[in-house]
N, C-alpha and C positions, 0 to 999 in steps of 0.2 A: 505491500498500499503505500504511494508516492505522497506526498505532502507537498504545495507550490503555493507562493504566493506571488501574487503577476501586481506592479506597480501599485502596490499597498502604504497609504498615505492615511495619518490621523493626524489630526489638531487637536489640544487642548487650548480655550481661549485663544492666544496671541501668539503659540507655543505651537510650533510642528514638529510634534515630537518622530514620526513616520513619515520619511516623503521618498515614493515613488521606490518603495523596497521592493526587489524580488530576489525572490530563493528558493533550493528544490533542496526535500531531503528523501533522497531514491529510496523505492523499496529495500527495508532489512538494515538501512544505513542508520546506524549513531551518529549525531552532528550536537556541535557545541555549537553557541549560538553566546559569542563573548563581546565584550568589552564593558569600556569605565562606566559609573553611575550617569545615568539620565541620557544611553547612548538610544532608546528606545526598544531595548531588548526585551522586559517584560507585556509589555503593550504590544510588541510583535505577535507575543506567545497568545497572550489572550486574546487576540484575532484569530489567529489562526486555530482555537480551540470554541471559539465562539461563543467566550464567554466578554469579549468586546468587539463594537461593530463598526470596521473602519469609515471614512468618510469618504473614499475611491480606491481602485485594487478591487483584486479577485483571488480568494483562495480553490482553491484545486485538490481533490483528495483523490489521489490515482487516475488523474484526468476528468473527472467531473466535477464542475462548479458549486463550490458547499456553502459559497460568499455567504446567502440570505437565508441559509437551516440555520436549526437552533444548536445549542453544543449535544443536545442529547440525541438530535438527528444526527451527528455529524460522528459519532460517538468515537469520541477522542479520550485517554484518560489524562485527565491534569494532577499533576502533583503538586503542592502550595512548598512554599519553605518552613513554614511554621506547623505544616502534618495539617492542620485542622482535623482534628479526629475529633469525634464526642468524645466526652470525657466522662458521660455516664454509661457510655454503652461499652458491652466486653470488647475485647479486639475480634472474636467472631463476627459480633452483631454489627464494629464498623468496616466488617469487611463487605457483611450481608447486604448493609444496608443499599447500597444501588438500584440492588436485585430486587428487592423488597418492596420498593418505593416507586415499580415499572407498572405500567399498566397490566387489570389482571390478564390480558390474552396473552400478553408478553412474559407473564411472572413465571420463575421455573417456578416444579413444583418444591416442596420443603426437602424433600429427598435429592434431588439436583441441587438447591442451596449449598445444602449441607459437603455435600461430594467436592464442589467446585469451590469452599471456602478452607477446607480442608487439604484439599490439594493445592491452593496456592498460597496457607501457611505449610505446607512442607515445601513447599516452594523458595521462601522467602527463611527458611528456617524456624518460625516461632510456632509450630503444632502442637506446642509443649504447654503455650501462654497464652490459648485459647479462650480462660474462662479470665483474662487478666483482665483488668483496665488502663490506661494508656499514663494515668498516674504513675502505678506499677514499674512501667517500662522504665529502657532507660532513652534517650533521645534517638541511636543511632535506631531498635527496636521501635521508638515508632516512625521512623521514618520505613523501616520494612513494612509495619502493618498500614503505612498512606500509600502505598506502592501496593498496595497486595490488595488494595481496596479499588483502586483505579483498575486495576487488572480484571478484576472479578466481573465488568458489564463487558469483558471481551472487545475493547477499542481495536479499532485501527490504526489508530496509530498513539503512540504513549510522548506528553510534553512533562516536563518538570522545570520548574522558575524555583533555579538556585536550590536542588534538594538535600547541597551540604553543609550551608551555609549556617547554619545554626549550630553548628558541633565543631569541636572539639577537633587540632587537624591529626589526630592521630585515629579518631572515627572515620575524618573523611575519606583518609585513607585507605581504613580495610573498608567501605561502605562504596569506593569507586573502586577498588579491584573487584568486589562480590557486583556490582552493576556494568561492572562488562563481563564479567563471568554471565550472571543472568540474560544478558543480552544475546551474545555469542548463541547461547542455548534456545534463543525464543526467538530470535533475527527479525524482533517487533518495529517497528519503523520508531526509530526516537529523536527527539527535538528536547535539548534541557538548554538551561540559559546559564549563565555565570562572569562573576566579574574573576573567576579565579584563573589565568592562564595556567596555573602547573596543572589544573581539573582540566581543564579544555583538553589540551598537549596529550595529557597522558588517558586520557579513556576516551576521546572523539575520534571516528575513521576521519572523520572532516570537521572542521572550524568555517565559520564562517564569523567577520567580524563587523560589529556597525560601532557608526561616528556619526553621537551628531540626527541620529534617525537613516543612514543611509548606509549601505553596506562598504565597508573599506578594501574590505577584499577577503575570496571564498577558499578554500585549496583546504588539504593534507595538511598535518601538522606541520612533514617534512620540507614541503610548498612554501608553505606560510616562514616559514624560518630560515629557508635558504635564500625567498627570494621577497623580503617585504614589498608590498605594492604603493609605499610612501615613506616620508619622513616621520606620517602619524605610526602607523603600525610600526613601522621597527624601534621607537621611540616606546611606546606600548607593550610591545615586547622588553625591553633593554635590548636592543641590537644594536650595534656601528655601523654605522653605512655611510 
C-alpha cells in the first residue's frame, strides 16, 4: 500500500505551514520525516492520516485519491507521541477499543477480537500484561501498547508522530531496534516523524527532510549523507561541505 502527497498546502492564519509538499512512501517502505521544529512534519502526517484537512493538494493511498475521505475510511494507523491510551481501560481493552467501536455490521465477533488482540500482544512482547493498566507500565511498554492498538484495526498504512520522543535515550534505542525488526517482519508501509537525525538515519529505508514547509531533500541515508542538497541540509546534519 503506497502513500503519496501531491502539492499539499496548509496555512494557519498568516503562517504557511506546508507549501506545495510532494512525497511518496512506497509499499512496504519505512520512511522518516525529519526536520527542525516548526518545519511542518506533524501537520503533514495528520493530513495524510485524515486527522487534518489540507487547504489544497491531494493524498493518494495506492494510487487512489483519499483527500476527502475520513480517517476511518482511510484506515491509517496513527501512533501519538504521548501514547493517548485510555487510563481507565486495561491493556487488552485499549487495544480492542478500535474494534469494539466499529459499526455493528463491521465489528468482529468477541472471539475474533480476543484472538486478534492476544496475537498483537504476543507480537509486541506484552502478552502477560493484558490485564494491566497503562499506569502500571513503563514508557516503552505503553508505546508498544499504542502501536498494537493502531495495528488492531488492520491499517493500510502506519503513521507515527515522534514515537520515541517521550522516552529516555536507552529505551529509545531499544525500541528503535524493535520497531525495525517488527517492520521487517510485517512490511507494513510506515511513515514516522522525528526531529532526531540519528533516529531517522538508523531506522529508515529513506529520509524526507522538511524545511519551512517544503521538502529540502529526499533519499536514502547514504545518499543524503553523501550528497546534501544544500547548505541547510548540510548544516542541519552537521556535515561540512
